[in-house]
N, C-alpha and C positions, 0 to 999 in steps of 0.2 A: 435402199429402203423401198424403191418402187415395186409395187405388186405384193408387198408383204401383207399378210392377213393376220390380225390378232383375234383370237377366239375368246368370246366372253359368254355371258348369259343375261337374258333380258329380265329385268326386275319389274318394269312397267312398260306396257306397250303404248304406241301412239296410233296415228291414223294412216301411216305409210308403211310400205315394205322396205324402201330404201330412203336414205336421207344423206345429202352431202352439204357440208358447211365448214366454216373455219373454226378451228379450236380456240377456245377462250380459256387460258390458264390463269387468269387473274380472278380476283374476287369482285370485280366491277361488272355491271350488266353490259352485255353486248348483244343487241337484238339479233335473233336468228342464229346465233352461234351455237356450237356444241361445247357446253361447259365441261371442263376436265378438272376433277377434284378428287383428292384421296378419299374423302368421305363427305356426306351431305349433312351439314349442320345449319342451325338457324341463321347464323351470320351470313350465309350465302343466299338468303331469300331473294334479294333483288336480282342477283345474277341468275338464279334458277328460273324465275318466272319470265326472264327475258330470253332464255335459251330455247332453241328448237329441239334440243336433246341434251342429255347429261350422261357422261361416262365417269364412273367412280371406281375406287379400288377396294371398298368394303361397304357393307350394308346389306339389308334384307328387303323383301318385297313390301313390307308394311311399316317401315319406319315413318316418322312424321313427315319428313321432307319427300320421301318416296310417295307417300299418300298425296301430298300436295301436287306432285308431278302427275300422278294418276288422274287426279281431278282436273288438271289442265290439259290432259292428253299429251304430256311431254314424256317421250320414252326415256327410260333409264337403263343403261347397259353396265353390267358389272364385269370388270376385267381384273387380271392379276395386277396388283399395285406396281410391280416392276415394269409393266408394259405402258404405264401412263407416260413415262418420259418420251416415248416414241410418238406421242400424239401431238403434232405441231402442224401448223398450216391447215390446208384443206384435207379432209378425210371423208370416207363414205361409210355410213353405217348400213349394214345389211341386217334389218330388224327381223327377218324371217329365221335366219340361223344364228343370230346374236353375235355377229362378228364385225370387225372394222377393217376396211381395206385402205392401206396407205398408198399414196401415189395418185396417178391420173384418174379422172372420173370414168368409171367403167360403163356408164350408161348415159343416155341423153338427159335424163331427168328422173325425178322421183316417180314411182309407180303407185297407183291407188291401192289401198289395202283390199284384199279379197273379201267378198261378203261372207259373213258368218251367221249361223243361226242364233237367234236370241229369244228369250222368253217374251211373252206378250205384255203389253201395258197393264192388262187386267191382272196379271200375276203380281204386280208390284203393290197392290192395295193403295193405301194413302201414302204415296212415296215421299221420301225426304232426301233432298239433294245435299251432299256434303260439299261445301264451297270454301273458297279461300278469299274471294273478293266479290264485290257486287257485279263485276263483269260476268261471273259464273251464273248469277240469277238471270241476266239477259240471255245467256247461252241456253239455259234450260227453257225459259219462257218463249224462246224463238223456235222451239221444236214443233210448233203447230198445235193442232187440237189435242194431241195426246198429252201435252204439258199440263192439262187441267187436272191430271191425277196427282200432280206434285202440289201438296198443300203446305209444305214446310221446307225451310232451308236451314242447315246446321252449320255454324261457324265457331271455330275455336277462338277464344279471346287472344291467345298468343299470336294467331295469324293476323288478327286485326292490328296488333302491335307491330308486327313485322312490316305489314303493308303501309302503316302510318309512320314508320320510323321511330316508334316509341320504345323506350327501355323501361319496362314496368317496375323492376326491382329498384332501379335508380330513382324513379319517381316516388315509389312508396317509401323509400328510405330518406327522402329529401324534405320531410316535414309536411305540415298540414297544407301549405299552399301548393306544393308540388303534387301532393296526393289528390287534391281537388282538381288541379289542372289535368291530371291523368284521367280522372273520372269524366270530366267534360270532353276530353279528346275521344275517349271510347264512345261516348254518347253521340258525338258529332258523326263518327264513322257509322254508327248504327242507324242514324237518321237517313244517311245516304242510301243504306241498304233498304230501308222501309220504302223509300221512294220508288224502288224498282219492283216491289211486290205487286202481284195482281190481287184483286179482291178475293178474300178467302184464304190468302197465303199468310204465313207467319215466319218469324225468324227465331231459331233456337240458339241462344248463346251459351256455349260451354264455358263456365267460369275458369279463370286463369289456372293453368296446369303446366307451369314451366318447370321442368326437371332441372336439376342443378347443372348437368352438362349442357343443356340448351341455354339455360340462363347465363352461364359464363360467357357464351359467345355474343350476347347482346347486352351485356352489363359493363359499364365503364367505371363505376364508383362503388356501388353497394357490394358488401362482402358476400361471396357465394361459397358455400361449403363444398369441399371436395369429397365426394362420396364414392365408395368402391363399387356400388351398384346403383346408379341413379334411378333405374326403372323401379327398384324396390325401396327408394329413398323417400325424402321429405318433399312430396308434391301432392297435387290433387287435394282431396278433402282434408287430409292431415295437415297440409301446409296452410290452407285457408283457415282452419280452426285456430291457428297460432298468430294470425295477422290482423291486428286492429286497424292498421292503415288501409288494408284492402277493403275491410268493411266500410270504412269511411269513404273510400273511392267509389265503392259500389252504390252507396246512398247518393253521392253526388251525381253519378251516372243516371240513377233512376229519377232523381229530381229534375235533371236536365232533360231527360226524355219526356217526362210529363209536361214540362214547360214548352218544349219544342213541338211535341206531337199531340198533346191532349189525349183524347181517347185512343188514338192510334198507337200510343205507347203500349197498349195491351197486346199488340201484335208481336212484341218481343218477349220471349219466354226464357227463363234461366234454367240451367242444368248443372248438377253437381258432378264433378269428375272423380274417378278413382275412389269409389266409395266401397266400404266393406260391410256395413250392417246398418240396422235401423237406428241404433244408438248414435252412431256417427252422423247419420242424416239429421236426427232431431237436434243434436248438439250444434251442428253447423247452421241449421235454420235459426236457432236461438242466438248463436254467436253473431250471425249476419244481421240480426234484428230486422228480418223481413216483415213487412206489413202482411196481415192475413190475406189481402187481395192479390199478393204477388205469388204466383205459383212457382214451384220448384220441382223439376223433374230430376231423375237420377240415372247415372250411367252404371250399368251392370257389366263389369269387366274384370272382376276377380272371382275366384271360386267361392270365397266367403260371401260375396254379394249374391251369387247364384243361390246359395243355401238360405240366405236371409230375404229372398225376394218377397215372400208373403208379409213379413214384418215391415219391410221397407214400404210396401204398398199401404199397409195399415197405418204407418207413421205419417202418411199424407203425401207421398210422392205423386205428383200430378200425372206423370208419364214415365215410362222406362225406355231407355235406349240400350240395346245389347251391343257392347263393343267387342265384336268377335276377334279382332286382331290382337287385343291384349289377352282375352280369354285363352287363345291358343297358346301364347307363350307361358302363361301361368299354369295352365292345365298340363302342358307337355314339357315344362322346364326347358324351353328352347327360345333363346333370345331372338326376337323377330328382326333385329338389326344385324345379326351375325350370320353371314353367308356360309360359315363353316358348319352350321347346324341346320341349314336350309332343308335338308331331307327330313329332319325331325319336326320342323315347323309345318304342320299339316292343318289347313283350314277346314278340312273335311273329316278330321279324326272323329271316330265314334264317341269318344269321351267328351269332346267339345260339343258335338251336336246334341248329346244327351243333356249337357248343361243348358244349352240354349233352349231346348225343348222344355225343360223344367221351368225356366224363366217365363216362357210364353204361356205355359199352362197355368202357372201361379198368377200371373198378371191378369189373364183372362178371367180366372175364377174370382179375382178381387175387383174386376171391373175397371182395371187400370190400363189405359192404352199402352201398347208395347210395339217397338219397332226394332228390327234386326238389321245390322250392317252386313252387307255382302259385297265381296269382290264380284266383278262381272263374270269371271270364269266359274264362280261357285253358285251362281243364282239358281240355275236349273237343278243342281244337286240339292240345294236347300229346299227348293219348292217341293221336291219329291219326298223329303225326309223329315221336315220339321212341322210341328203344329203351326197353323196359320197365324202369323202376327197381324197386327193392324196395318202394317206397312213395312217396306224395306227401305234401308238407307243405302245410297250408292254415291260414289264420287261422280262429279259432274260429267266428265267425258264418257264414262261407262253408262251412266244413266241416259245421257243424250242418245247413245247408240240404240238403247231399247226404245226410247220415245220415237225415234225416227224410223224404226224398222217396221 
């Protein structure tokens, strides 16, 4: 085995060109290890965030767990699943050519990543950092004077659950007491986030969007439907519309935030995931029984929502967030988590950029703030080809590189 090299491909980059560590083949967190897993799923959250790198046998660049790794600066390397069995003990990742060297350490230590050209802070507009925990807020705000361009932080509710060890479907299926306990637990996590914010900054919470395949890995008791295509299944706005317990949990969360934070609770904004049109937006706002003073923004991540952008703005959406990663897979019919169609999954495809351009133009015409998500590698391309949004959204590690450049 000594000297054998396994060739793979890099799904997300880190801050080094080489990295040597011990392989972790368990589901348990081992600080600084290289996590080895057939695929990245929500049940591996604790092991992922403790790892210095991840090697997996399937997946794409923009899956949810891959996005978590990108935000944390954790490199993810994709290899043939048959090669995973060889990854034991200490190995060396060559992150420049996407390979793994088995055997003795070929170098004295990790090398710093070479400098790369990045866009300027001014290009970001009012930037939004995509985060997974409050430590990411500290990372961004520690980037010096340039961090003042970051006025918001975006967090998925399911990431709050993973970090806090919560099983949302079990809680929501457990009766009024468990539902209320879940709402209070989410509020407590959000209070810790608000404490990290600088003056003028806010937190955007994307309401629960737990697909059935992800839900199954973090659920112990509640029934979870087996869907042939979870990406196109019962999640996002369509799931929220059918859940009375979630509505009750959300009200408990809002009440707890107002009690704990007072006027500071207004720094937490809500956003609707996986929305199709203005009718769905209006129905969801009514179903959730949100008070008039609670704003609700919308994620534009399906072609239908692109088409309905003017109507969604007119229905009262306080802000729009363009989820490019999902738009790509729905415009191009290429699963973002399937490496077999990676060549077809193109974040710069003209059809996708035309859709994003239409959203930005419609939102600006309606006077609705709009932000566009961008991978670090795509930002320069987007800046040259898109109508100017109010700001860009980026994962923490990639945004920090721009802020520090």
